FISE-167199 format. One record per atom (N, C-alpha, C): residue number from 1; z negated, y, x; residue in three letters; atom name. Coordinates in Angstrom, 1 decimal. Each point is the difference from the previous one (the first is absolute). Layout:
<atom i="NUM" Z="Z" Y="Y" X="X" aa="ALA" at="CA"/>
...
***
This chain:
<atom i="1" Z="-99.3" Y="122.8" X="87.7" aa="UNK" at="N"/>
<atom i="1" Z="0.0" Y="-1.4" X="0.3" aa="UNK" at="CA"/>
<atom i="1" Z="1.4" Y="-0.5" X="0.2" aa="UNK" at="C"/>
<atom i="2" Z="0.3" Y="-0.9" X="0.9" aa="UNK" at="N"/>
<atom i="2" Z="1.3" Y="-0.6" X="0.3" aa="UNK" at="CA"/>
<atom i="2" Z="-0.1" Y="-1.5" X="-0.3" aa="UNK" at="C"/>
<atom i="3" Z="1.0" Y="-0.5" X="-0.7" aa="UNK" at="N"/>
<atom i="3" Z="0.1" Y="-1.4" X="-0.2" aa="UNK" at="CA"/>
<atom i="3" Z="1.2" Y="-0.5" X="0.8" aa="UNK" at="C"/>
<atom i="4" Z="-0.2" Y="-1.1" X="0.8" aa="UNK" at="N"/>
<atom i="4" Z="1.1" Y="-0.6" X="0.7" aa="UNK" at="CA"/>
<atom i="4" Z="0.1" Y="-1.4" X="-0.5" aa="UNK" at="C"/>
<atom i="5" Z="1.2" Y="-0.4" X="-0.3" aa="UNK" at="N"/>
<atom i="5" Z="0.3" Y="-1.4" X="-0.4" aa="UNK" at="CA"/>
<atom i="5" Z="0.8" Y="-0.7" X="1.1" aa="UNK" at="C"/>
<atom i="6" Z="-0.5" Y="-1.1" X="0.5" aa="UNK" at="N"/>
<atom i="6" Z="0.7" Y="-0.7" X="1.1" aa="UNK" at="CA"/>
<atom i="6" Z="0.4" Y="-1.4" X="-0.6" aa="UNK" at="C"/>
<atom i="7" Z="1.3" Y="-0.3" X="0.3" aa="UNK" at="N"/>
<atom i="7" Z="0.5" Y="-1.3" X="-0.6" aa="UNK" at="CA"/>
<atom i="7" Z="0.7" Y="-0.7" X="1.2" aa="UNK" at="C"/>
<atom i="8" Z="-0.2" Y="-1.3" X="0.1" aa="UNK" at="N"/>
<atom i="8" Z="0.7" Y="-0.8" X="1.0" aa="UNK" at="CA"/>
<atom i="8" Z="0.3" Y="-1.4" X="-0.6" aa="UNK" at="C"/>
<atom i="9" Z="1.1" Y="-0.6" X="0.5" aa="UNK" at="N"/>
<atom i="9" Z="0.4" Y="-1.3" X="-0.4" aa="UNK" at="CA"/>
<atom i="9" Z="-0.7" Y="-1.0" X="1.0" aa="UNK" at="C"/>
<atom i="10" Z="-0.5" Y="-1.0" X="-0.6" aa="UNK" at="N"/>
<atom i="10" Z="-0.7" Y="-1.0" X="0.8" aa="UNK" at="CA"/>
<atom i="10" Z="1.0" Y="-1.1" X="0.6" aa="UNK" at="C"/>
<atom i="11" Z="-0.3" Y="-0.5" X="1.1" aa="UNK" at="N"/>
<atom i="11" Z="0.9" Y="-1.0" X="0.6" aa="UNK" at="CA"/>
<atom i="11" Z="0.1" Y="-1.3" X="-0.9" aa="UNK" at="C"/>
<atom i="12" Z="-1.1" Y="-0.3" X="-0.6" aa="UNK" at="N"/>
<atom i="12" Z="0.0" Y="-1.1" X="-1.0" aa="UNK" at="CA"/>
<atom i="12" Z="-0.9" Y="0.4" X="-1.1" aa="UNK" at="C"/>
<atom i="13" Z="0.3" Y="-0.3" X="-1.2" aa="UNK" at="N"/>
<atom i="13" Z="-0.8" Y="0.4" X="-1.2" aa="UNK" at="CA"/>
<atom i="13" Z="-1.4" Y="-0.6" X="0.2" aa="UNK" at="C"/>
<atom i="14" Z="-1.0" Y="0.7" X="-0.6" aa="UNK" at="N"/>
<atom i="14" Z="-1.4" Y="-0.5" X="0.0" aa="UNK" at="CA"/>
<atom i="14" Z="-0.5" Y="0.0" X="-1.4" aa="UNK" at="C"/>
<atom i="15" Z="-0.9" Y="-0.9" X="-0.3" aa="UNK" at="N"/>
<atom i="15" Z="-0.7" Y="-0.1" X="-1.3" aa="UNK" at="CA"/>
<atom i="15" Z="-1.0" Y="1.1" X="-0.1" aa="UNK" at="C"/>
<atom i="16" Z="-0.5" Y="0.2" X="-1.2" aa="UNK" at="N"/>
<atom i="16" Z="-1.0" Y="1.0" X="-0.3" aa="UNK" at="CA"/>
<atom i="16" Z="-1.3" Y="-0.3" X="0.8" aa="UNK" at="C"/>
<atom i="17" Z="-0.3" Y="-1.3" X="0.2" aa="UNK" at="N"/>
<atom i="17" Z="-1.2" Y="-0.4" X="0.7" aa="UNK" at="CA"/>
<atom i="17" Z="0.2" Y="0.3" X="1.5" aa="UNK" at="C"/>
<atom i="18" Z="1.2" Y="-0.2" X="0.5" aa="UNK" at="N"/>
<atom i="18" Z="0.3" Y="0.3" X="1.4" aa="UNK" at="CA"/>
<atom i="18" Z="-0.1" Y="1.5" X="0.3" aa="UNK" at="C"/>
<atom i="19" Z="0.6" Y="0.7" X="-0.9" aa="UNK" at="N"/>
<atom i="19" Z="-0.1" Y="1.5" X="0.1" aa="UNK" at="CA"/>
<atom i="19" Z="-1.4" Y="0.5" X="0.0" aa="UNK" at="C"/>
<atom i="20" Z="-0.8" Y="-0.5" X="-0.9" aa="UNK" at="N"/>
<atom i="20" Z="-1.4" Y="0.4" X="-0.1" aa="UNK" at="CA"/>
<atom i="20" Z="-0.7" Y="-0.2" X="1.3" aa="UNK" at="C"/>
<atom i="21" Z="0.2" Y="-1.2" X="0.7" aa="UNK" at="N"/>
<atom i="21" Z="-0.6" Y="-0.3" X="1.2" aa="UNK" at="CA"/>
<atom i="21" Z="0.4" Y="1.0" X="1.1" aa="UNK" at="C"/>
<atom i="22" Z="1.3" Y="0.2" X="0.1" aa="UNK" at="N"/>
<atom i="22" Z="0.6" Y="1.0" X="1.0" aa="UNK" at="CA"/>
<atom i="22" Z="-0.6" Y="1.4" X="-0.3" aa="UNK" at="C"/>
<atom i="23" Z="0.0" Y="0.4" X="-1.2" aa="UNK" at="N"/>
<atom i="23" Z="-0.5" Y="1.4" X="-0.3" aa="UNK" at="CA"/>
<atom i="23" Z="-1.5" Y="0.1" X="0.3" aa="UNK" at="C"/>
<atom i="24" Z="-0.8" Y="-1.0" X="-0.3" aa="UNK" at="N"/>
<atom i="24" Z="-1.4" Y="0.0" X="0.4" aa="UNK" at="CA"/>
<atom i="24" Z="-0.3" Y="0.1" X="1.5" aa="UNK" at="C"/>
<atom i="25" Z="0.9" Y="-0.7" X="0.7" aa="UNK" at="N"/>
<atom i="25" Z="-0.1" Y="0.0" X="1.5" aa="UNK" at="CA"/>
<atom i="25" Z="0.4" Y="1.3" X="0.6" aa="UNK" at="C"/>
<atom i="26" Z="0.9" Y="0.7" X="-0.6" aa="UNK" at="N"/>
<atom i="26" Z="0.5" Y="1.3" X="0.6" aa="UNK" at="CA"/>
<atom i="26" Z="-0.7" Y="1.2" X="-0.5" aa="UNK" at="C"/>
<atom i="27" Z="-0.7" Y="-0.1" X="-1.1" aa="UNK" at="N"/>
<atom i="27" Z="-0.7" Y="1.1" X="-0.6" aa="UNK" at="CA"/>
<atom i="27" Z="-1.0" Y="0.7" X="0.9" aa="UNK" at="C"/>
<atom i="28" Z="-0.8" Y="-0.7" X="0.9" aa="UNK" at="N"/>
<atom i="28" Z="-0.9" Y="0.7" X="0.8" aa="UNK" at="CA"/>
<atom i="28" Z="0.6" Y="1.1" X="0.9" aa="UNK" at="C"/>
<atom i="29" Z="1.2" Y="-0.2" X="0.5" aa="UNK" at="N"/>
<atom i="29" Z="0.6" Y="1.0" X="0.9" aa="UNK" at="CA"/>
<atom i="29" Z="0.3" Y="1.3" X="-0.7" aa="UNK" at="C"/>
<atom i="30" Z="0.0" Y="0.0" X="-1.3" aa="UNK" at="N"/>
<atom i="30" Z="0.2" Y="1.3" X="-0.7" aa="UNK" at="CA"/>
<atom i="30" Z="-1.3" Y="0.7" X="-0.4" aa="UNK" at="C"/>
<atom i="31" Z="-1.1" Y="-0.7" X="0.1" aa="UNK" at="N"/>
<atom i="31" Z="-1.3" Y="0.6" X="-0.3" aa="UNK" at="CA"/>
<atom i="31" Z="-0.3" Y="1.1" X="1.0" aa="UNK" at="C"/>
<atom i="32" Z="-0.4" Y="1.2" X="-0.5" aa="UNK" at="N"/>
<atom i="32" Z="-0.3" Y="1.0" X="0.9" aa="UNK" at="CA"/>
<atom i="32" Z="1.2" Y="0.8" X="0.7" aa="UNK" at="C"/>
<atom i="33" Z="1.2" Y="-0.4" X="-0.5" aa="UNK" at="N"/>
<atom i="33" Z="1.2" Y="0.7" X="0.6" aa="UNK" at="CA"/>
<atom i="33" Z="-0.1" Y="1.5" X="-0.4" aa="UNK" at="C"/>
<atom i="34" Z="0.2" Y="0.9" X="0.9" aa="UNK" at="N"/>
<atom i="34" Z="-0.1" Y="1.4" X="-0.3" aa="UNK" at="CA"/>
<atom i="34" Z="1.0" Y="0.4" X="-1.0" aa="UNK" at="C"/>
<atom i="35" Z="-0.5" Y="0.6" X="-1.1" aa="UNK" at="N"/>
<atom i="35" Z="0.8" Y="0.6" X="-1.0" aa="UNK" at="CA"/>
<atom i="35" Z="0.4" Y="-1.0" X="-1.1" aa="UNK" at="C"/>
<atom i="36" Z="-0.2" Y="-1.3" X="0.2" aa="UNK" at="N"/>
<atom i="36" Z="0.4" Y="-1.0" X="-1.0" aa="UNK" at="CA"/>
<atom i="36" Z="-1.1" Y="-0.1" X="-1.1" aa="UNK" at="C"/>
<atom i="37" Z="0.4" Y="0.3" X="-1.2" aa="UNK" at="N"/>
<atom i="37" Z="-0.9" Y="-0.1" X="-1.1" aa="UNK" at="CA"/>
<atom i="37" Z="-0.1" Y="-1.4" X="-0.5" aa="UNK" at="C"/>
<atom i="38" Z="1.2" Y="-0.6" X="-0.2" aa="UNK" at="N"/>
<atom i="38" Z="0.0" Y="-1.4" X="-0.5" aa="UNK" at="CA"/>
<atom i="38" Z="1.3" Y="-0.6" X="0.3" aa="UNK" at="C"/>
<atom i="39" Z="0.0" Y="-1.4" X="0.2" aa="UNK" at="N"/>
<atom i="39" Z="1.2" Y="-0.7" X="0.2" aa="UNK" at="CA"/>
<atom i="39" Z="0.0" Y="-1.2" X="-1.0" aa="UNK" at="C"/>
<atom i="40" Z="1.2" Y="-0.1" X="-0.7" aa="UNK" at="N"/>
<atom i="40" Z="0.2" Y="-1.1" X="-0.9" aa="UNK" at="CA"/>
<atom i="40" Z="1.1" Y="-0.9" X="0.6" aa="UNK" at="C"/>
<atom i="41" Z="-0.2" Y="-1.3" X="-0.1" aa="UNK" at="N"/>
<atom i="41" Z="1.0" Y="-1.0" X="0.5" aa="UNK" at="CA"/>
<atom i="41" Z="0.8" Y="-0.4" X="-1.3" aa="UNK" at="C"/>
<atom i="42" Z="1.2" Y="-0.5" X="0.3" aa="UNK" at="N"/>
<atom i="42" Z="0.8" Y="-0.6" X="-1.1" aa="UNK" at="CA"/>
<atom i="42" Z="0.9" Y="-1.0" X="0.5" aa="UNK" at="C"/>
<atom i="43" Z="0.4" Y="-1.0" X="-0.8" aa="UNK" at="N"/>
<atom i="43" Z="1.0" Y="-1.0" X="0.3" aa="UNK" at="CA"/>
<atom i="43" Z="0.8" Y="-0.2" X="-1.2" aa="UNK" at="C"/>
<atom i="44" Z="1.3" Y="-0.1" X="0.1" aa="UNK" at="N"/>
<atom i="44" Z="0.9" Y="-0.2" X="-1.1" aa="UNK" at="CA"/>
<atom i="44" Z="-0.3" Y="-1.4" X="-0.6" aa="UNK" at="C"/>
<atom i="45" Z="0.3" Y="-0.1" X="-1.3" aa="UNK" at="N"/>
<atom i="45" Z="-0.2" Y="-1.3" X="-0.7" aa="UNK" at="CA"/>
<atom i="45" Z="0.7" Y="-1.2" X="0.7" aa="UNK" at="C"/>
<atom i="46" Z="1.2" Y="0.2" X="0.6" aa="UNK" at="N"/>
<atom i="46" Z="0.7" Y="-1.1" X="0.7" aa="UNK" at="CA"/>
<atom i="46" Z="-0.6" Y="-0.2" X="1.4" aa="UNK" at="C"/>
<atom i="47" Z="-0.9" Y="0.8" X="0.5" aa="UNK" at="N"/>
<atom i="47" Z="-0.6" Y="-0.1" X="1.3" aa="UNK" at="CA"/>
<atom i="47" Z="0.9" Y="0.4" X="1.2" aa="UNK" at="C"/>
<atom i="48" Z="1.1" Y="0.5" X="-0.3" aa="UNK" at="N"/>
<atom i="48" Z="1.0" Y="0.3" X="1.1" aa="UNK" at="CA"/>
<atom i="48" Z="-0.2" Y="1.4" X="0.6" aa="UNK" at="C"/>
<atom i="49" Z="-0.7" Y="0.9" X="-0.7" aa="UNK" at="N"/>
<atom i="49" Z="-0.2" Y="1.4" X="0.4" aa="UNK" at="CA"/>
<atom i="49" Z="-1.5" Y="0.3" X="-0.2" aa="UNK" at="C"/>
<atom i="50" Z="-0.5" Y="0.8" X="0.9" aa="UNK" at="N"/>
<atom i="50" Z="-1.4" Y="0.5" X="-0.1" aa="UNK" at="CA"/>
<atom i="50" Z="-0.1" Y="1.4" X="0.6" aa="UNK" at="C"/>
<atom i="51" Z="-1.1" Y="0.5" X="-0.1" aa="UNK" at="N"/>
<atom i="51" Z="-0.2" Y="1.4" X="0.5" aa="UNK" at="CA"/>
<atom i="51" Z="-1.4" Y="0.5" X="-0.3" aa="UNK" at="C"/>
<atom i="52" Z="-0.1" Y="1.3" X="0.2" aa="UNK" at="N"/>
<atom i="52" Z="-1.2" Y="0.7" X="-0.2" aa="UNK" at="CA"/>
<atom i="52" Z="0.2" Y="1.4" X="-0.7" aa="UNK" at="C"/>
<atom i="53" Z="-0.9" Y="0.4" X="-0.7" aa="UNK" at="N"/>
<atom i="53" Z="0.0" Y="1.4" X="-0.6" aa="UNK" at="CA"/>
<atom i="53" Z="-1.2" Y="0.7" X="0.6" aa="UNK" at="C"/>
<atom i="54" Z="0.2" Y="1.1" X="0.7" aa="UNK" at="N"/>
<atom i="54" Z="-1.0" Y="0.7" X="0.7" aa="UNK" at="CA"/>
<atom i="54" Z="-0.2" Y="1.4" X="-0.6" aa="UNK" at="C"/>
<atom i="55" Z="-1.3" Y="0.3" X="-0.2" aa="UNK" at="N"/>
<atom i="55" Z="-0.4" Y="1.3" X="-0.5" aa="UNK" at="CA"/>
<atom i="55" Z="-0.6" Y="0.8" X="1.1" aa="UNK" at="C"/>
<atom i="56" Z="0.6" Y="1.1" X="0.4" aa="UNK" at="N"/>
<atom i="56" Z="-0.5" Y="0.8" X="1.1" aa="UNK" at="CA"/>
<atom i="56" Z="-0.5" Y="1.4" X="-0.4" aa="UNK" at="C"/>
<atom i="57" Z="-1.0" Y="0.5" X="0.7" aa="UNK" at="N"/>
<atom i="57" Z="-0.5" Y="1.4" X="-0.3" aa="UNK" at="CA"/>
<atom i="57" Z="1.1" Y="1.0" X="0.2" aa="UNK" at="C"/>
<atom i="58" Z="0.9" Y="-0.2" X="1.0" aa="UNK" at="N"/>
<atom i="58" Z="1.0" Y="1.0" X="0.3" aa="UNK" at="CA"/>
<atom i="58" Z="1.3" Y="-0.6" X="0.6" aa="UNK" at="C"/>
<atom i="59" Z="1.0" Y="0.8" X="0.0" aa="UNK" at="N"/>
<atom i="59" Z="1.3" Y="-0.5" X="0.7" aa="UNK" at="CA"/>
<atom i="59" Z="-0.3" Y="-0.2" X="1.5" aa="UNK" at="C"/>
<atom i="60" Z="-0.8" Y="0.9" X="0.6" aa="UNK" at="N"/>
<atom i="60" Z="-0.3" Y="-0.1" X="1.4" aa="UNK" at="CA"/>
<atom i="60" Z="-0.7" Y="-1.3" X="0.3" aa="UNK" at="C"/>
<atom i="61" Z="-0.9" Y="-0.4" X="-0.9" aa="UNK" at="N"/>
<atom i="61" Z="-0.7" Y="-1.3" X="0.2" aa="UNK" at="CA"/>
<atom i="61" Z="0.9" Y="-1.2" X="0.0" aa="UNK" at="C"/>
<atom i="62" Z="0.9" Y="0.1" X="-1.0" aa="UNK" at="N"/>
<atom i="62" Z="1.0" Y="-1.1" X="-0.1" aa="UNK" at="CA"/>
<atom i="62" Z="1.0" Y="0.0" X="1.2" aa="UNK" at="C"/>
<atom i="63" Z="0.4" Y="1.2" X="0.5" aa="UNK" at="N"/>
<atom i="63" Z="0.9" Y="0.0" X="1.1" aa="UNK" at="CA"/>
<atom i="63" Z="-0.7" Y="-0.3" X="1.3" aa="UNK" at="C"/>
<atom i="64" Z="-1.3" Y="0.0" X="0.1" aa="UNK" at="N"/>
<atom i="64" Z="-0.7" Y="-0.3" X="1.2" aa="UNK" at="CA"/>
<atom i="64" Z="0.0" Y="-1.5" X="0.3" aa="UNK" at="C"/>
<atom i="65" Z="0.4" Y="-0.8" X="-1.0" aa="UNK" at="N"/>
<atom i="65" Z="0.0" Y="-1.5" X="0.2" aa="UNK" at="CA"/>
<atom i="65" Z="1.3" Y="-0.3" X="0.8" aa="UNK" at="C"/>
<atom i="66" Z="-0.1" Y="-0.9" X="0.9" aa="UNK" at="N"/>
<atom i="66" Z="1.1" Y="-0.4" X="0.8" aa="UNK" at="CA"/>
<atom i="66" Z="0.4" Y="-1.4" X="-0.3" aa="UNK" at="C"/>
<atom i="67" Z="1.3" Y="-0.3" X="-0.4" aa="UNK" at="N"/>
<atom i="67" Z="1.0" Y="1.0" X="-0.3" aa="UNK" at="CA"/>
<atom i="67" Z="-0.3" Y="0.8" X="-1.2" aa="UNK" at="C"/>
<atom i="68" Z="0.6" Y="1.2" X="-0.1" aa="UNK" at="N"/>
<atom i="68" Z="-0.3" Y="0.9" X="-1.1" aa="UNK" at="CA"/>
<atom i="68" Z="0.3" Y="-0.7" X="-1.3" aa="UNK" at="C"/>
<atom i="69" Z="-0.9" Y="0.2" X="-1.0" aa="UNK" at="N"/>
<atom i="69" Z="0.2" Y="-0.7" X="-1.3" aa="UNK" at="CA"/>
<atom i="69" Z="0.7" Y="0.9" X="-1.0" aa="UNK" at="C"/>
<atom i="70" Z="0.5" Y="1.1" X="0.4" aa="UNK" at="N"/>
<atom i="70" Z="0.8" Y="0.8" X="-0.9" aa="UNK" at="CA"/>
<atom i="70" Z="1.4" Y="0.3" X="0.7" aa="UNK" at="C"/>
<atom i="71" Z="0.9" Y="0.3" X="-0.8" aa="UNK" at="N"/>
<atom i="71" Z="1.3" Y="0.3" X="0.5" aa="UNK" at="CA"/>
<atom i="71" Z="0.9" Y="-1.2" X="0.1" aa="UNK" at="C"/>
<atom i="72" Z="1.0" Y="0.0" X="0.9" aa="UNK" at="N"/>
<atom i="72" Z="0.9" Y="-1.1" X="0.1" aa="UNK" at="CA"/>
<atom i="72" Z="-0.6" Y="-1.3" X="0.5" aa="UNK" at="C"/>
<atom i="73" Z="0.3" Y="-1.1" X="-0.5" aa="UNK" at="N"/>
<atom i="73" Z="-0.6" Y="-1.3" X="0.5" aa="UNK" at="CA"/>
<atom i="73" Z="0.6" Y="-0.3" X="1.4" aa="UNK" at="C"/>
<atom i="74" Z="-0.8" Y="-0.7" X="0.8" aa="UNK" at="N"/>
<atom i="74" Z="0.4" Y="-0.3" X="1.3" aa="UNK" at="CA"/>
<atom i="74" Z="1.1" Y="-1.1" X="0.1" aa="UNK" at="C"/>
<atom i="75" Z="0.0" Y="-0.8" X="-1.0" aa="UNK" at="N"/>
<atom i="75" Z="1.0" Y="-1.1" X="-0.1" aa="UNK" at="CA"/>
<atom i="75" Z="0.5" Y="-0.1" X="-1.4" aa="UNK" at="C"/>
<atom i="76" Z="1.1" Y="0.7" X="-0.4" aa="UNK" at="N"/>
<atom i="76" Z="0.4" Y="0.0" X="-1.4" aa="UNK" at="CA"/>
<atom i="76" Z="0.1" Y="-1.3" X="-0.7" aa="UNK" at="C"/>
<atom i="77" Z="0.4" Y="-1.1" X="0.7" aa="UNK" at="N"/>
<atom i="77" Z="0.2" Y="-1.2" X="-0.7" aa="UNK" at="CA"/>
<atom i="77" Z="-1.3" Y="-0.8" X="-0.2" aa="UNK" at="C"/>
<atom i="78" Z="-1.1" Y="0.4" X="0.7" aa="UNK" at="N"/>
<atom i="78" Z="-1.2" Y="-0.7" X="-0.2" aa="UNK" at="CA"/>
<atom i="78" Z="-1.1" Y="0.8" X="-0.7" aa="UNK" at="C"/>
<atom i="79" Z="0.0" Y="1.3" X="0.1" aa="UNK" at="N"/>
<atom i="79" Z="-1.1" Y="0.8" X="-0.6" aa="UNK" at="CA"/>
<atom i="79" Z="0.6" Y="1.2" X="-0.7" aa="UNK" at="C"/>
<atom i="80" Z="-0.8" Y="0.5" X="-0.9" aa="UNK" at="N"/>
<atom i="80" Z="0.3" Y="1.2" X="-0.7" aa="UNK" at="CA"/>
<atom i="80" Z="-1.3" Y="0.8" X="-0.2" aa="UNK" at="C"/>
<atom i="81" Z="0.1" Y="1.3" X="0.3" aa="UNK" at="N"/>
<atom i="81" Z="-1.2" Y="0.8" X="-0.2" aa="UNK" at="CA"/>
<atom i="81" Z="0.4" Y="1.2" X="-0.8" aa="UNK" at="C"/>
<atom i="82" Z="-0.7" Y="0.3" X="-1.0" aa="UNK" at="N"/>
<atom i="82" Z="0.3" Y="1.1" X="-0.9" aa="UNK" at="CA"/>
<atom i="82" Z="-1.3" Y="0.9" X="-0.2" aa="UNK" at="C"/>
<atom i="83" Z="0.2" Y="1.3" X="0.0" aa="UNK" at="N"/>
<atom i="83" Z="-1.1" Y="0.9" X="-0.3" aa="UNK" at="CA"/>
<atom i="83" Z="0.1" Y="0.4" X="-1.4" aa="UNK" at="C"/>
<atom i="84" Z="-1.1" Y="-0.1" X="-0.8" aa="UNK" at="N"/>
<atom i="84" Z="0.0" Y="0.4" X="-1.4" aa="UNK" at="CA"/>
<atom i="84" Z="-1.1" Y="1.0" X="-0.2" aa="UNK" at="C"/>
***
């Protein structure tokens, strides 16, 4: 199993209620994604940073996502991806 943690800074902070609404609206696109076991959403207490924690069956499954969810981030100042 591979865990990928994605983090990004939001253009404007959001409340927990706003984050919940956004997360509920985006969740369907991850259902049935090949190799994805589970996705967790998170938002920092100050609402300025958010992201996802993805559990994959394999590295190949994680790497098949475009942009790849493992390795170097595509935009270092906006996102961070780490493989654990």
